[in-house]
Each structure stands twice: as C-alpha cells, then as structure tokens.
ROMARFI-532282 format. One line per 5 residues: number of its first residue (from 1); their letters; for each residue x, z, y of N, C-alpha, C, CB. Coordinates in nm, 4 decimals. Each point is the difference from the previous one (the first is absolute). Glycine has a CB too. Layout:
ROMARFI-532282
NUM> A> X Z Y X Z Y X Z Y X Z Y; ... $
//
This chain:
ROMARFI-532282
1> ALSRA> 11.8115 12.7516 11.4886 -0.1072 0.0260 0.0939 0.0525 0.0855 0.1150 -0.1711 -0.0164 -0.1852; 0.1199 -0.0115 0.3010 0.0414 0.0724 0.1200 -0.0850 0.1252 0.0171 0.0741 -0.2152 0.1078; -0.0184 0.3148 -0.0435 -0.0743 0.1245 0.0216 -0.1142 -0.0238 0.0978 0.2076 0.1355 -0.0453; -0.3087 -0.0517 0.0378 -0.1146 -0.0105 0.0885 0.0424 0.0191 0.1460 -0.1493 0.0841 -0.1848; 0.2418 0.0088 0.2103 0.0474 0.0249 0.1361 0.0680 -0.1243 0.0586 0.0292 0.2433 -0.0572 $
6> FRSRF> 0.0494 -0.3103 -0.0237 0.0673 -0.1210 0.0473 -0.1001 -0.1131 0.0212 0.2087 0.0695 -0.1207; -0.3007 -0.0872 0.0265 -0.0995 -0.1071 0.0092 -0.0925 0.0172 0.1178 0.0115 -0.0240 -0.2441; -0.0339 0.1493 0.2873 -0.0927 0.0231 0.1106 0.0544 -0.0552 0.1321 -0.0830 0.2045 -0.1181; 0.2081 -0.2419 0.1225 0.0599 -0.0560 0.1213 -0.0303 -0.1479 0.0167 0.1798 0.1687 -0.0184; -0.2392 -0.2293 -0.0822 -0.0253 -0.1437 0.0019 -0.1475 -0.0291 -0.0246 0.2338 -0.0421 -0.0802 $
11> VEIHV> -0.2741 -0.0785 0.1137 -0.1335 -0.0476 -0.0320 0.0129 -0.0780 -0.1304 -0.0741 -0.0108 0.2469; -0.0040 0.0497 -0.3460 0.0024 -0.0696 -0.1285 -0.1140 -0.0998 -0.0037 0.1038 0.1996 -0.1149; -0.0719 -0.3210 0.0782 -0.1003 -0.1049 -0.0122 0.0017 -0.0469 -0.1441 0.0251 -0.0718 0.2435; -0.1388 0.0798 -0.3086 -0.0117 -0.0464 -0.1381 -0.0726 -0.1343 0.0013 -0.0031 0.2391 -0.0910; 0.0668 -0.3385 0.0323 -0.0534 -0.1358 -0.0009 -0.0307 -0.0390 -0.1436 0.1305 -0.0615 0.2086 $
16> QDIPE> -0.2471 0.0039 -0.2292 -0.0361 -0.0460 -0.1338 0.0809 -0.1241 -0.0356 -0.2323 0.0945 0.0267; 0.2340 -0.1261 -0.1560 0.0686 -0.1206 -0.0445 -0.0664 -0.1221 0.0623 0.0657 0.1120 -0.2168; 0.0155 -0.2126 0.2430 -0.0512 -0.1250 0.0562 -0.0609 -0.0816 -0.1130 0.1739 0.0009 0.1860; -0.2993 -0.0461 -0.1703 -0.0604 -0.0832 -0.1047 0.0809 -0.1280 -0.0228 -0.2261 0.0926 0.0599; 0.2230 -0.1410 -0.1825 0.0802 -0.1171 -0.0374 -0.0296 -0.1207 0.0881 0.0048 0.0846 -0.2337 $
21> SELVQ> -0.1314 -0.1113 0.2594 -0.0360 -0.1181 0.0804 0.0570 0.0097 0.1418 -0.2105 -0.0256 -0.1356; 0.2094 0.1464 0.1915 0.0553 0.0180 0.1345 0.1521 -0.0107 -0.0023 -0.1947 0.1467 0.0606; 0.2554 -0.0982 -0.1657 0.1454 -0.0078 -0.0116 0.0457 -0.1453 -0.0100 0.0028 0.2249 -0.1122; -0.0796 -0.3065 0.0403 0.0312 -0.1433 -0.0093 -0.0063 -0.0627 0.1385 -0.0917 -0.0097 -0.2354; -0.0129 0.0422 0.3101 -0.0150 -0.0550 0.1355 0.1133 0.0448 0.0913 -0.2477 -0.0028 -0.0314 $
26> ILQIR> 0.2837 0.1300 0.0241 0.1069 0.0524 0.0842 0.1311 -0.0720 -0.0304 -0.1153 0.2240 0.0099; 0.1456 -0.2422 -0.1376 0.1230 -0.0698 -0.0380 -0.0013 -0.1450 0.0481 0.0203 0.1496 -0.2002; -0.1359 -0.2143 0.1897 -0.0102 -0.1389 0.0439 0.0216 -0.0129 0.1504 -0.1575 -0.0445 -0.1886; 0.0942 0.1334 0.2649 0.0059 -0.0113 0.1455 0.1306 0.0553 0.0560 -0.2485 0.0172 0.0069; 0.2845 0.1033 -0.0479 0.1178 0.0658 0.0571 0.1306 -0.0618 -0.0469 -0.1317 0.2082 0.0121 $
31> CRVAP> 0.1389 -0.2409 -0.1400 0.1259 -0.0497 -0.0571 -0.0004 -0.1501 -0.0226 0.0288 0.2198 -0.1079; -0.1418 -0.2828 0.1328 -0.0146 -0.1447 -0.0223 0.0340 -0.0389 -0.1434 0.0552 -0.0390 0.2402; -0.1124 0.1158 -0.3326 0.0204 -0.0223 -0.1430 -0.1165 -0.0836 -0.0524 0.1283 0.2196 -0.0256; -0.0994 -0.3113 -0.0644 -0.1052 -0.0802 -0.0631 -0.0939 0.0934 -0.0769 0.1552 -0.2020 -0.0184; -0.2861 0.1699 0.0158 -0.0952 0.0862 -0.0710 0.0391 0.0246 -0.1459 -0.1776 -0.0860 0.1511 $
36> SHAKV> 0.2292 -0.0162 -0.2183 0.0393 0.0170 -0.1407 0.1175 0.0965 -0.0120 -0.0808 -0.2326 -0.0509; 0.1757 0.2273 0.1436 0.1138 0.0914 -0.0029 -0.0455 0.1419 0.0303 0.1532 -0.1861 0.0700; -0.2438 0.2023 0.0255 -0.0505 0.1336 0.0347 -0.0678 0.0638 -0.1209 -0.0313 -0.0717 0.2400; -0.0467 -0.0058 -0.3132 -0.0684 0.0540 -0.1178 0.0995 0.0402 -0.1092 -0.1988 -0.1430 0.0540; 0.3032 0.0634 -0.0715 0.1027 0.0333 -0.0992 0.0688 0.1306 0.0380 0.0351 -0.2449 -0.0501 $
41> MINVM> -0.0012 0.2604 0.1769 0.0673 0.1213 0.0464 -0.0866 0.1233 -0.0226 0.1224 -0.1356 0.1708; -0.2499 0.1238 -0.1406 -0.0923 0.1128 -0.0186 -0.0180 0.0295 -0.1480 -0.1188 -0.0590 0.2134; 0.1138 -0.0447 -0.2962 -0.0102 0.0210 -0.1448 0.1220 0.0745 -0.0538 -0.1376 -0.2089 -0.0187; 0.2556 0.1773 0.0714 0.1216 0.0711 -0.0411 -0.0114 0.1473 0.0367 0.1371 -0.2098 0.0290; -0.1809 0.2371 0.0946 -0.0147 0.1388 0.0440 -0.0988 0.0753 -0.0892 0.0525 -0.0702 0.2359 $
46> QDLQQ> -0.1669 0.0095 -0.2655 -0.1010 0.0651 -0.0831 0.0494 0.0189 -0.1424 -0.1785 -0.0999 0.1423; 0.2485 0.0011 -0.1950 0.0531 0.0109 -0.1364 0.1000 0.1150 -0.0112 -0.0332 -0.2470 -0.0309; 0.1219 0.2589 0.1282 0.0979 0.1085 -0.0028 -0.0673 0.1358 0.0151 0.1710 -0.1552 0.0952; -0.2755 0.1627 -0.0139 -0.0726 0.1258 0.0153 -0.0714 0.0385 -0.1299 -0.0299 -0.0492 0.2449; -0.0249 -0.0493 -0.3168 -0.0658 0.0282 -0.1277 0.1004 0.0447 -0.1052 -0.1762 -0.1679 0.0560 $
51> RRQGR> 0.2924 0.1074 -0.0578 0.1034 0.0400 -0.0960 0.0450 0.1435 0.0254 0.0756 -0.2389 -0.0178; -0.0722 0.2783 0.1427 0.0399 0.1355 0.0365 -0.0947 0.1023 -0.0598 0.0995 -0.0870 0.2115; -0.2279 0.0576 -0.2133 -0.0988 0.0957 -0.0481 0.0243 0.0388 -0.1453 -0.1638 -0.0960 0.1607; 0.2129 0.0045 -0.2420 0.0220 0.0281 -0.1409 0.1301 0.0720 -0.0299 -0.1338 -0.1978 -0.0460; 0.2273 0.1984 0.1410 0.1333 0.0537 -0.0282 0.0292 0.1326 0.0674 0.0737 -0.2310 -0.0260 $
56> GNDVF> -0.1371 0.2598 0.1364 0.0348 0.1199 0.0750 0.1332 -0.0143 0.0709 -0.1297 0.1341 -0.1626; 0.1709 -0.2582 0.1871 0.1277 -0.0286 0.0640 -0.0193 -0.0022 0.1515 0.0780 -0.1327 -0.2019; 0.0049 0.2046 0.2765 -0.0132 0.0073 0.1445 0.0319 -0.1307 0.0710 0.0564 0.2378 -0.0185; 0.0038 -0.3325 -0.0501 0.0366 -0.1257 0.0627 -0.1245 -0.0730 0.0506 0.2023 -0.0152 -0.1490; -0.3119 0.0236 0.0754 -0.1216 -0.0697 0.0381 -0.1108 0.1007 0.0280 0.0678 -0.1994 -0.1379 $
61> AGKHS> -0.0427 0.2966 0.2215 -0.0913 0.1113 0.0234 -0.1024 -0.0295 0.1087 0.1804 0.1526 -0.0722; -0.2684 -0.2477 0.0472 -0.1096 -0.0272 0.0921 0.0466 -0.0296 0.1406 -0.1406 0.1450 -0.1380; 0.0796 -0.0763 0.2349 0.0371 -0.0216 0.1395 0.1453 0.0348 0.0258 -0.2344 0.0466 0.0654; 0.2878 0.0420 -0.1455 0.1370 0.0447 0.0189 0.0950 -0.0764 -0.0914 -0.0839 0.2265 0.0657; 0.0412 -0.3429 -0.1080 0.0803 -0.0769 -0.0933 0.0998 -0.0871 0.0740 -0.1887 0.0016 -0.1631 $
66> FVTPR> 0.2583 -0.0818 0.0869 0.0930 -0.0954 0.0577 -0.0711 -0.1287 0.0394 0.1836 0.0990 -0.1372; -0.3133 -0.1067 0.1174 -0.0752 -0.1186 0.0386 -0.1142 0.0451 0.0900 0.0610 -0.1231 -0.2154; -0.0446 0.1011 0.3430 -0.0995 0.0397 0.0992 -0.0393 -0.1225 0.0813 0.0937 0.2357 0.0113; -0.2012 -0.2276 0.0658 -0.0324 -0.1134 0.0883 0.1162 -0.0362 0.0925 -0.2399 0.0686 -0.0088; 0.3137 0.0299 0.0525 0.1172 -0.0294 0.0855 0.0999 -0.0884 -0.0739 -0.0307 0.2197 0.1192 $
71> DLFRW> 0.0508 -0.1930 -0.2480 0.0894 -0.0840 -0.0802 -0.0539 -0.1421 -0.0104 0.0725 0.2018 -0.1298; -0.2046 -0.2140 0.1161 -0.0599 -0.1334 -0.0069 0.0247 -0.0766 0.1295 -0.1758 0.0864 -0.1574; 0.1677 -0.0184 0.2717 0.0241 -0.0669 0.1282 0.1462 -0.0426 0.0114 -0.1841 0.1353 0.1062; 0.2750 -0.0496 -0.1494 0.1419 -0.0367 0.0015 0.0234 -0.1206 -0.0911 0.0650 0.2405 0.0465; -0.1291 -0.2377 -0.1627 0.0116 -0.1084 -0.0973 -0.0545 -0.1291 0.0604 -0.0208 0.1642 -0.1915 $
76> GNRGA> -0.0961 -0.1551 0.2525 -0.0628 -0.1181 0.0588 0.0784 -0.0584 0.1156 -0.2160 0.0922 -0.0692; 0.2836 -0.0084 0.1449 0.0767 -0.0478 0.1153 0.1279 -0.0720 -0.0381 -0.0945 0.1868 0.1277; 0.1292 -0.1887 -0.2562 0.1222 -0.0679 -0.0442 -0.0187 -0.1512 -0.0116 0.0639 0.2075 -0.1223; -0.1885 -0.2557 0.1296 -0.0251 -0.1435 0.0063 0.0257 -0.0783 -0.1267 0.0550 0.0215 0.2318; -0.0980 0.0298 -0.3452 0.0173 -0.0729 -0.1261 -0.0808 -0.1296 0.0025 0.0379 0.2174 -0.1230 $
81> TSYQE> 0.0207 -0.3237 0.0696 -0.0683 -0.1294 -0.0017 -0.0453 -0.0416 -0.1396 0.1359 -0.0645 0.1966; -0.0920 0.1366 -0.2997 -0.0404 -0.0319 -0.1372 -0.0238 0.1307 -0.0753 0.1323 -0.2182 0.0030; -0.1961 0.2071 -0.1181 -0.0235 0.1191 -0.0823 0.1318 0.0597 -0.0482 -0.2211 -0.0941 -0.0722; 0.3177 0.0086 0.0404 0.1305 0.0486 -0.0444 0.0670 0.0810 0.1105 0.0231 -0.1985 -0.1529; -0.0261 0.1452 0.2737 0.0603 0.0705 0.1134 -0.0764 0.1288 0.0303 0.0793 -0.2196 0.0945 $
86> LAEIG> -0.2108 0.2159 -0.1067 -0.0820 0.1193 0.0205 0.0383 0.1087 -0.1005 -0.1883 -0.1432 0.0878; 0.2079 0.1038 -0.2134 0.0383 0.0956 -0.1043 0.1389 0.0580 0.0264 -0.1423 -0.1254 -0.1643; 0.2361 0.0413 0.2036 0.1362 0.0480 0.0265 0.0032 0.0972 0.1175 0.0902 -0.2153 -0.0898; -0.1613 0.1828 0.1968 -0.0034 0.0878 0.1175 -0.0663 0.1330 -0.0354 -0.0090 -0.2011 0.1528; -0.1015 0.1943 -0.2259 -0.0696 0.1222 -0.0410 0.0875 0.0873 -0.0880 -0.2162 -0.1217 0.0146 $
91> FMLLG> 0.2881 0.0591 -0.1064 0.0895 0.0752 -0.0881 0.1087 0.0702 0.0799 -0.0455 -0.1628 -0.1841; 0.1024 0.0923 0.2820 0.1062 0.0595 0.0810 -0.0517 0.1157 0.0848 0.1147 -0.2213 0.0049; -0.2295 0.2026 0.0577 -0.0551 0.1061 0.0855 -0.0400 0.1228 -0.0806 -0.0806 -0.1747 0.1581; 0.0072 0.1524 -0.2659 -0.0481 0.1127 -0.0793 0.1128 0.0612 -0.0830 -0.2274 -0.1058 -0.0085; 0.3188 0.0233 -0.0384 0.1127 0.0506 -0.0776 0.0936 0.0865 0.0826 -0.0168 -0.2011 -0.1424 $
96> ERHRT> 0.0343 0.1666 0.2688 0.0885 0.0775 0.0869 -0.0503 0.1429 0.0172 0.0632 -0.2105 0.1194; -0.1924 0.2286 -0.1155 -0.0562 0.1340 0.0176 0.0210 0.0861 -0.1236 -0.1697 -0.0948 0.1558; 0.1862 0.0318 -0.2694 0.0159 0.0728 -0.1255 0.1454 0.0374 -0.0288 -0.1998 -0.1198 -0.0851; 0.2930 0.0559 0.1544 0.1426 0.0250 -0.0252 0.0396 0.1396 0.0448 0.0469 -0.2438 0.0269; 0.0456 0.3033 -0.1004 0.0525 0.1303 0.0360 0.1151 -0.0181 0.0990 -0.0686 0.0958 -0.2250 $
101> DDARD> 0.1077 0.0101 0.2896 0.1126 -0.0057 0.0931 0.1280 -0.0434 -0.0709 -0.1074 0.1795 0.1379; 0.1270 -0.1342 -0.2601 0.1191 -0.0386 -0.0771 0.0023 -0.1502 -0.0249 0.0022 0.2257 -0.1092; -0.1179 -0.2826 0.0770 -0.0075 -0.1431 -0.0258 0.0273 -0.0810 0.1282 -0.1654 0.0449 -0.1858; 0.1222 0.0072 0.2982 0.0244 -0.0686 0.1270 0.1479 0.0007 0.0376 -0.2296 0.0641 0.0733; 0.2989 0.0422 -0.1108 0.1411 0.0118 0.0360 0.0907 -0.0927 -0.0792 -0.0456 0.2338 0.0601 $
106> T> -0.0008 -0.2822 -0.1763 0.0851 -0.0860 -0.0828 -0.0137 -0.1446 0.0368 -0.0187 0.1623 -0.1823 $
//
C-alpha cells in the first residue's frame, strides 16, 4: 500500500466490476470474439477467482489476480478460431504471469 502523502498526488478512481453480460459484449465488439468463446473465457476467469477464495493463494486474488478483464482482452485479441486454440492461447497468457523469473531464464 502506498502512503497517504504519496497517494494525495494522484486522483484515485474506483471502478466496480464489469457485469458478465457487459463483459461478453465488450469482448465480442472490441476483440471480435464469438459469443461462445467470450462466455468460455469469462467462465475461466470466474472459475479461477472462485478457486482462489478457498486457498488464500495470491495467484488468483480477485481484481489483483492473474486473471483480469485486461487479460481477457489480450486473450481475445489473439484470434482463436477453435476451442482448442482458445485453450492453448489462454494457457500461455495466464501461465506466463505465474512463471517466476528463474523459470523465465531457463
């Protein structure tokens, strides 16, 4: 957490979570993702967030997790054409965030 003195130099904007239906629409329009693919991506994000709640693991820490709407947009912009390709791209994007610096160096 940042000190109050440091934070006072900036404008803080708190944004609520994006509803699922709106997130599906955003993915469809912005990333040109098929509705079925958008729903699968959102289900993955929600599933990982639910798993985090039971473990206390920082990897899936809600808004501060490794799965954010920004990650969904990056995932959607990769242009998957099948469920298999969607799964592989998602695994690579989300897996990369979980890797340690040592693992990246090898």
